[in-house]
C-alpha positions in Angstrom: 27.9 -0.7 -1.2 26.8 -3.5 -3.3 24.2 -1.1 -5.1 27.2 1.5 -5.2 29.1 -0.6 -7.3 26.8 -1.9 -9.8 25.4 2.1 -10.0 29.0 3.2 -10.6 29.5 0.2 -13.3 26.8 0.7 -15.0 27.4 4.9 -15.5 30.7 3.5 -16.6 29.4 1.3 -19.4 26.6 3.9 -20.5 30.3 6.5 -21.1 32.2 4.1 -22.9 29.5 2.4 -24.9 27.1 6.0 -26.0 29.6 8.1 -27.7 26.7 9.1 -29.9 24.1 9.4 -26.9 22.7 12.5 -25.3 22.9 12.2 -21.2 20.1 13.9 -19.5 19.5 13.9 -15.7 16.2 14.6 -14.0 13.7 13.7 -11.6 10.3 11.4 -11.5 7.2 11.7 -9.4 5.7 8.3 -9.1 2.8 7.1 -7.9 1.0 3.5 -7.4 0.2 0.4 -5.7 2.1 -2.1 -3.9 0.4 -5.5 -3.1 1.8 -7.9 -0.7 0.9 -11.1 0.6 2.8 -12.7 3.5 3.1 -15.4 5.9 4.2 -15.4 9.8 5.3 -18.3 11.5 5.6 -18.6 15.5 8.1 -21.0 16.3 7.8 -20.2 20.3 7.0 -23.4 22.4 3.4 -21.9 23.5 2.4 -21.1 19.6 3.4 -22.7 16.7 0.5 -21.2 14.5 0.9 -19.8 11.1 -0.6 -16.3 10.2 -1.1 -15.1 6.8 -2.3 -11.5 5.5 -2.5 -9.5 2.6 -1.5 -5.9 2.2 -2.3 -2.9 -0.7 -1.0 0.4 0.2 -0.9 3.1 -2.3 2.0 5.7 -2.5 3.0 8.7 -4.2 7.2 9.4 -4.3 9.8 10.5 -6.4 13.2 9.5 -8.1 16.7 10.7 -9.5 17.8 9.7 -12.6 20.6 10.1 -14.7 19.8 8.0 -18.9 21.9 8.3 -22.0 19.7 8.9 -25.0 20.5 8.0 -28.4 19.6 9.1 -31.7 17.3 6.5 -32.4 15.6 6.9 -29.0 17.1 4.0 -27.1 17.7 4.8 -23.5 19.2 3.2 -20.4 19.5 4.9 -17.1 19.7 4.2 -13.4 16.8 6.1 -11.1 17.2 5.9 -7.3 14.3 6.7 -5.0 15.7 8.6 -1.5 12.1 8.0 0.1 11.1 4.9 1.7 7.7 3.0 0.0 5.3 1.2 2.8 4.2 -2.2 1.6 2.4 -3.1 4.5 2.0 -2.7 8.3 -0.7 -4.3 11.3 -1.3 -5.0 14.4 -2.7 -7.8 16.8 -3.3 -7.8 20.6 -2.2 -11.4 22.0 -3.8 -12.9 25.3 -2.5 -15.8 27.4 -4.4 -17.3 30.9 -2.1 -20.7 30.6 1.6 -19.3 31.7 2.5 -21.0 35.2 3.9 -17.4 36.4 2.1 -14.2 35.2 4.9 -12.5 34.3 5.8 -15.5 31.4 2.3 -15.0 29.6 2.6 -14.2 26.3 0.5 -11.1 26.5 0.6 -7.4 24.7 0.4 -5.9 21.3 2.5 -6.6 18.5 3.1 -4.1 15.7 4.9 -4.6 12.6 5.6 -2.9 9.4 8.1 -3.1 5.9 9.2 -0.4 4.0 11.1 -0.6 0.2 14.2 1.7 0.7 17.0 2.5 -1.1 15.6 1.4 -4.3 17.7 1.3 -7.6 16.3 0.9 -11.1 18.7 0.0 -14.1 16.1 0.2 -17.2 16.1 0.4 -20.3 13.9 2.2 -23.2 13.5 0.1 -26.4 11.7 2.8 -29.0 8.7 1.2 -31.3 5.6 2.3 -33.3 7.3 5.8 -33.7 6.0 9.0 -32.0 7.7 8.2 -29.0 6.3 5.4 -27.6 8.7 2.7 -25.8 9.0 -0.7 -24.0 10.3 -0.6 -20.5 12.4 -3.0 -19.0 14.4 -2.6 -15.6 15.9 -5.0 -12.9 15.6 -3.2 -9.2 17.7 -3.8 -6.3 16.1 -2.5 -2.7 16.2 -3.0 0.9 13.4 -4.1 2.8 13.3 -2.4 6.4 11.0 -3.5 9.1 10.0 -2.1 12.4 8.3 -4.2 14.8 7.5 -4.1 18.6 7.5 -8.2 19.5 8.1 -10.0 22.5 11.7 -10.7 22.8 12.4 -11.0 19.3 13.2 -8.9 16.1 13.3 -9.0 12.2 16.0 -7.3 10.6 16.2 -6.5 6.6 17.1 -7.8 3.4 18.5 -6.9 0.3 16.1 -8.5 -2.8 15.6 -8.0 -6.9 13.2 -7.6 -9.2 12.1 -6.9 -12.4 10.7 -4.1 -14.2 8.2 -4.2 -17.7 6.2 -1.5 -18.5 5.6 1.0 -21.5 5.7 4.6 -22.3 5.8 7.7 -24.2 8.7 10.4 -24.7 8.1 14.0 -26.0 11.3 15.5 -26.2 12.7 15.5 -22.5 9.1 14.9 -20.5 8.2 11.0 -20.3 5.0 9.5 -18.8 5.3 5.2 -18.5 3.2 2.6 -17.0 4.7 -0.2 -15.0 4.6 -3.5 -13.2 7.3 -4.4 -10.9 7.6 -8.1 -9.8 10.1 -8.9 -6.8 11.9 -12.0 -5.5 10.2 -13.6 -2.3 11.0 -11.8 1.2 12.2 -14.3 3.6 13.0 -13.3 7.6 13.7 -14.8 10.8 13.4 -13.2 14.3 16.4 -12.9 16.5 16.8 -12.7 19.9 13.3 -15.2 21.2 11.8 -17.8 19.6 12.0 -18.5 15.7 9.4 -16.7 14.3 9.5 -16.3 10.2 8.1 -14.6 7.5 7.9 -14.8 4.1 6.2 -12.6 1.7 5.7 -11.7 -1.9 5.5 -8.3 -3.3 4.6 -6.0 -6.4 4.0 -2.9 -7.5 1.8 -1.5 -10.4 2.9 2.7 -11.0 2.2 5.9 -12.8 5.8 7.8 -13.5 6.0 11.2 -15.0 9.9 12.6 -15.6 11.7 15.5 -16.7 15.4 15.0 -18.1 17.5 18.3 -18.5 
């Protein structure tokens, strides 16, 4: 609901402040790489260890957008990525021989993965240098969705924010752009057993082509 309210407010702002702007709807194709580094801390009585890991994931996806393009080329809009973007996954096999009762041993294969879901970006294109070139500044809202098989516990989802900086070129209704996105730190605590926690930092480099109509 929070993301929907921001979308509506942004579209109302663009409508009432851009009388001489052209409205474009369109589709974009996005390719890039996410880079995530994180730490998992075990919180059980039998294990208080800390593990670190880094993931680089290539992805291809798309977005839909609406934007206002002024006569001067200044543009602001909102885009939505309907597909999930994987930012990391992994597994490990635990074994334990120290339990008094075999059924209490912390053993088995643990898997976990995380995706960026429902990515919404509010952005502006600022023209510079002529020939359709522009600078890009954006603000992200996204949900980190997790899926895991852990011993008696699970991680939930978290809404985070981020920013985007880049540059591109507009040629009529066609655009291409390169951008860097940095998201705020991800912090998740397990529920249902133990006090495991995860903290992570994620960023991404992307190339995007889009067509408006």
